[in-house]
Every structure is written in structure tokens, then in C-alpha cells.
N, C-alpha and C positions, 0 to 999 in steps of 0.2 A: 260152582259144581264142587272144588274142593271140600268146601264146609258141608257141602250133602256128603259125600264121600267119607269125611272125618267122623261125623255125626252117625252116618249108618254103621262104621266099624265100631264106632263107641257101644253101639246097641249091640251089636251081635257079639262083641266081648265079654258084656255085663248080662247077657243072655236076655233083654229085656223085648227081642224083636220077634212079634205075633207071627202067626201063618199069613195074616193080612198083611201084614208089615212085608214080610217075606215077599210076597206077590205084587205090592206095590213097588219095591225096590228093584224087581226082577222086572217089570213092565216100565218101568219108567227109563231104567238105565237102558232099556233095549231100546225103546225111540229115542232116546237123547244119541244115542251112538248111532243109530241108524241117519238123525239129522244130520250128525258132523260128518259122516262118512259120506252124506248126498253133496253138502257142502263144500267139501274137501273136493270131491270127484269134479264137481262143476267147475269150480275155481281152475283145476288141473288141467281141464278139457278146453275150457274157451281161453286160456292161456296160448295152448300150445295151438302154431300156425297150419294149416294145410299146407301140403306140398302142392304147387300150383303147377309143377310142370313133370309130367311122366316122361319115359324115355320113348325115342321116336317106334320100337316096337309097340307100345301101347296105343298110339295114336291110331285107332280104326273106327271109320264112320258108324254114325249113332243114327238112330229113330227114335225118335221121341213120340210117343204115346201121348196126346192131354185128353180125356173125356170131358165133355161138359152137359151140363145139365139146367139150362136156363140161365138169367143174367145172375150175377153175385156183384157185392161190391167190388171196386179194385179189379175187377175181371182182365180188363184190357193192359194193365200196368201189368199182373200177372201174369198174363198169356205171351205179353211181350218180351219179358226177361228171358225167355227161353228162345226167342228169335233174335237176340242178340251176342251169342254164346263166342268168346274167342276160341274158336274150335275150327280145325281144316275143311271136315266136311260132315254135315248133319243134316237129318230132315225130321221137319214137324209135320204130323199126322193129329189136325183136331177134328173130334169124331163128337155126334150127337144121335142120340135114337129117332129125332124127329126130324123129318128134313125142313122146318118151319122154324127150330127151336131158334130164339131171337141170340144166343153166344154164340152160333154159326156166321151170324151178320159180322161180329166181333172180330172171327177168325180170317173172314175174308179182307176185310179192312187191312189185317195184319200182310196179308198175299198181297193185297195190293203195295203195302208199304215196303215190301222186302222180297219184289221180284226175283232179284240174285238169289234166293232161298230156296230152296225146296220145300213148301210148303203144300200139302193136301188139306183140303175140307171135304168131309165124308159123313155121309147119315145112313142109317139102316140097322138092322139086326144081322146078326150070322149065325147065334144059338138060339134056345130057348132058354134062357136062363131066368130064376125067379131074383137074382142081384144084377138090376142093371147097367150099372156100371161095366159088370163083368162081358154082358154081352155086348155093349158097347165098344170095349176093348177087344173083345175076340174078333168083332167086325174090323175094326181099324187096322189089327195086325194085318189082314190081308193086304194092307197096303206099303206093309213096312218092305224098304228096300235092303235094310242093313241087317247083319249079323248082331251089333250089338243094339238091346232096347233099353229105352227106359219108359217108364208108366209113373206119371207122376199127377196128384191132384191138380183140380184146376184153381185151388185156393193157394198154392204153393207162389211162391216168388224166388229168383236165384240171379246171384252174381255171375258174369263173363266166365269164370274160370271153372264153372260148375262140370261141364261135361270132361275137362281135365281131371279133375279128381276123381269119377267115377273111372274114366278110361285106365289110370295108374293101377286099380285095384281088377278090373276086370281081364287083365294082362295076365293074372295068376292064373291057371287051369283050375286049381285046385277051389276058386270062388264061386258059389252059385249063385247069390244076390248081393248087391251093394245097395244098400239102405243107408237114410240121412234121419237125422232127426230135427228138430225143428224148433224156432221162436215164433211164439203168438206175437200175431201184429194186428190190435185191434181195431176197428176201424172208427172208432171214437165214442162211442155211448157206455152208458153204463156196464148195460150185462155184457157187452165185447170186453170191456176191459176187464170183468168178471170172469171170463173163459179164459183170456189171455194169462191172468194170474195162475190158473191152474196148469196150462202148458208149461208155463217158463220158470214155476217153482215149485211144482209137484211132480207131472209127469216126466218132462225131460230131465231132471236130478234125479230120479228115483232110477232111470235107466242107465242114467252115465255110471251112476254106484254101482249097479247090476253088471254093467258090462266091464269095470273094472276088477269086479269079483271073478269076472270069468264066464256070466252068464250069456249064450248067444240064441235065445230062444224067441226072436222076433222079429219083425217087419213091417216097413211102414209104408201107408199110400201115398207121401210127400216123396219119395224116391224109391222107387223099384228098377234097379238096374240089372240086366242078366242078358245071356246070350240067348237067341234064338234056337239055339240047337239044345240049351237044357230047357228051355219051355216046352219045345214038341217034345223032348223026354219024357215030361210028366202030364202027357196030353195036351199041354196048351191050356191056354185060359177055359178053355173048358173045363176042365179040372176042377175050379172053383166056381161054377156058374149057380150053386145055391148057398155059398158060404158067407155067413156074415161078416166076418175076419180073415176076407180075401186077401189083406196084404200079409199078414201073418201066415195064414196059410198057404201062401204060394213060397214064403221063405222055408215053412215046415217041411213042404215037398220036395224041394230043393235038398234040404239037410238028409232029407231020407234016403237021396240018390248018395251021399256021401260028398257032399258040398259045403263049404263053409256059406256062413254069414256073416259080412264084413258092414260096421258101422263106421262109416267115412267121419273124418274129421269135419267136414265140412257140413254148418249146421245152415238148415233152408229159413226162409220166415216162409207162415202161413199166414192168411188173413183170417180174422177171426170176427166173426159179425154175427150177433145174437140180439132178435129183438125183443126179447121178455124173458123172464126167469123162469116160464112153461119150456121156452126153446131150449136155455140152455141147458136146464134139467135134464129135457130127452136126450140131447145130442151125448151128454156126459153120459146119461144111467146106459146107453146104446155100446158106449165105446167098455164100460168097467163091467157090464152085464155080460158082455163078450167074453172077457179075461177070467170072471167070476165061473164060466162056463166051460172055458178051453183050457184054463190053468186052476181050478179050484184050490190045490195048496199054496200054490205062490201067491193067490189072491187073499187068500187065508191069512197067509202071514204077513201080507202089505197091510195090517192092520197095525202096523207099528211104524209106518208113513206117516199116521196121522196124529202128528207127535204134541199138537199141544191136548187133544181131547183125552190121549193116551195117558199124558203126565199129570192131568187133572184128575184122572179116573184112580193115576197111581198114588197122588197126595190122600186121595180120600180113604183108600186101602190102607195106607201108614199114617191115618189120621193123629194118630196116640205117640209119634216119631216127630221130634222137634225140625227135624230137617226135611220134611214131607214137602212144606211149601216151595223150597228152592228147586224142584224140579219143573214146575211149571215154569217157574223165570226162567231158568236156564233155557227152558223149551221156546218161551216169546224172544231172547234175545238170539237165539240162533236162528229162529224164523226171519228175524228183522237182519238180519248177516246173510242170508239166504237170498231176501229180497232186494239187498243192496247188489250184490255180486250178480245174480241174475238181471237184474236192470242195466247193471252198466254194460254185459256183455251183450243185450237183446236191443240198446239202445232207446232203452224206456224210461221215462223220469221216474222216481223214486216217490216223491210225495205226494201225487194225487192218488199212485194205486195202492200206497202202504195204507190209507186208512178203509181201503176194503179187505185187508188181510185176517180179522176177525170173522167177516161173512162168508169168506173163500175157505177158510179154514173149517166153518161150520159146514157148508155145502160140500165141501169134499167129502168129509164125515157121512153125511147126511146119504150122497149118492152109492158111497161103499156099503152102508146098511141096505141101500135099495137095493142093490145087485142081488140081493139073496132073499126077495120076496116078489118071485114070479119068472116067468122067462120069455115075455113079450118085450118087443122094443117098437120103437116108430122111426121110421126112416124115410124122407121125403115124403111124408102126407099117407104110408103106407103102415100097418101094422104085422109084424111077422112073430111066428111062435119060434124060438131056438132051441133046435135039440143038441143032446150031450154031445156029438161030433160038429158042431159048428153050423149046422147045416138049418134054413132058415124056410118055414111054411106060414107064405100068407092065410092072415085071418082075419076076415072082414074086409 
């Protein structure tokens, strides 16, 4: 890095830097600065331990909403983690749209396993939604007994102090929603590992870097903890009935009410299961295209988060400079450091996953590019057109 900067300074001083060289230098520097910031942010965040013990005034009962839609790998273990909370009083509501959904059998199994816990198993719709998960949540919310609510995806797994972390934040009346980032936990096959790499080494570090810079414009389906009164004030889950990025929009609507979004220090785990490259591509394109539509400027600027491709492009632009090759070399070194930090924090082994980094880097960049070509997404066997406001319309 020092050699690159010294070479660039020398080129500037003798006037030999071309316009393309300038462009390469700025692009490469921006990409390297981003990855350095993301690496430092991830290291700092994972080193700080969450506070597990809220004060007595924060201890209020929770209703946990777990929407289900079919069987998934490790579903029983994920759902069970919400039934073993070290918390005085809470309720768990498992819900699916169809009464014969096989996931409900696992929910009833947990109901029998934890008879002392208030567990409800429900099915059906409450409102007519294009977003089926929101239809499910709206129906489940009718059975919630408590003011504190948590909506969490079925792929999420948590530790026993999870509710304590959320309660400490919700005690502040200025907080609208508490959300949690996540580590991807692959089911073991090749494409699941590729998907977990994206979560752990591209997505989560970028959010942590943005958070430390003061950005608060997000919300994640792994955890959305809020008060029932705040949800009612925005029109309930019905306000999100046609939204693609329902988790983001829920937090956005609460921010429009003057309430803050809080990112908990606790990082949950999410099971990553991809059966093919096509499945992986469709899932990630849906997420990234939603960002492209809802946050077009931020999405465009996220080009620099693809550090290795950007430094390779920078090196081509500055082809006549002796230091140009140092930029992609520095990018590879930083990417390997990120891999080691994220692997250590998430508990995943480094070596087997390291071999996937070139393919993961190329796929992430290709998905980013693909997000600009079209407004259709695929979700659970259905195809939707997404409008500028984030609303979906089913097509075909």
C-alpha cells in the first residue's frame, strides 16, 4: 500500500499521471478504503460483547411471531431456539397460511415438548396480500398477548439471552424497531457455502461499516422487535401487504413517525440452504434488486464494495503506472483478512471456504450488475414486477 501511494505521489509530482490514471487511482483508493473500513468495523463489532442483563424496568413480556411456509433444513432446531429463552415471560406464535403446512407439525411437536410455555399454532389469512409472509404475520398478530412483539424469519436461530438484548433497547420510548444482523450458517452443500460467504463477508460487513458511519436506513427480517402500539400507529402489518422489502419498509414507516432504528449488538444465525446456482442467483438478485429500486443512489455507490473487480479495473485504467498492480494485490490481501475475521466470528472454518472466494467475488459483482437489468424478482415459485415504491405485482 505504501509503495502504491509513493508511486502515485511521484507520478503526480512529475506530471506523468494521465486522466485514466487519475480515474484508476481514485477508483482503487475508494475501493480499498471501503474494504479497510468494513474490515475494521467487523473486527470492532464482533469484539464488543452485548449486554445480557437489562434493568428491571425493561423486563416486559414478549410475543414472538414465527411465520412458516413449508419444511426447511434445520427448521426444528431454529424454531426450538426461540422456546428456550432465559426470560421471565414470553409467548411464541407459529403460523402458516395453509392448515396442512408440514411446518406446523414441527410447531405442534414443540408445543408438546414445552407445555409450560405459551405456544400457539395458527393457520389462515387475515388480509388479502401479495406478500404472503405479511398476510401470515397479520393473522398471527391477532393472537399476540403482549405489547412487545418480535417478528423473526423461520431460518433464524438465537441464543437464550436473545430476548434480554431486545428488551434493553425497547425500554427507550424513542426506539421504533430493534433489528439484528446475522451470520450465515450453511447446511453443508457447495451452493449453501457460497451463499453464507456473501452474508458473512460482503453483506454484514457493509452494514456494520455504514452503521459506524451513522447510517440507519435499514431493517432485517431476522429480527424486527417493536411495540404493538407503534405497529398499530402505522396501520399494522397491512401497511406492508404488497411490499417486497417488508422488513426495510416496516423500519422506514416507524422512522417516519420520528422513532429510531436500533441495531442490536447481538448477531443471530440464519440457515443458508441453496440447492443450485440458479437458486442462489434468484435469492440474491431479489435482495439486491430491492435495494436497487428503493435506494438507487446508495446502490450505485455500493459499486466500490466489490473491491477486487474495482481494483482490477483501476489497474487497467492506470496501466501506464508502475504501481497499478499493487491495488488488486492489496485488495486480495484485505479480502483474505476479512475472510479470517468473519470466519472466526461466525465459527466457520477458514480453509474450505477460502477456495470459494474467487467465485464468490465474481458472483457478487454479477448480481450487482444484474440488478439493473429488469424489475422482476422470483420468490417461492412466483414472479413479481416491482414498482419504484417497492410494491409488488404478480406477473404470470
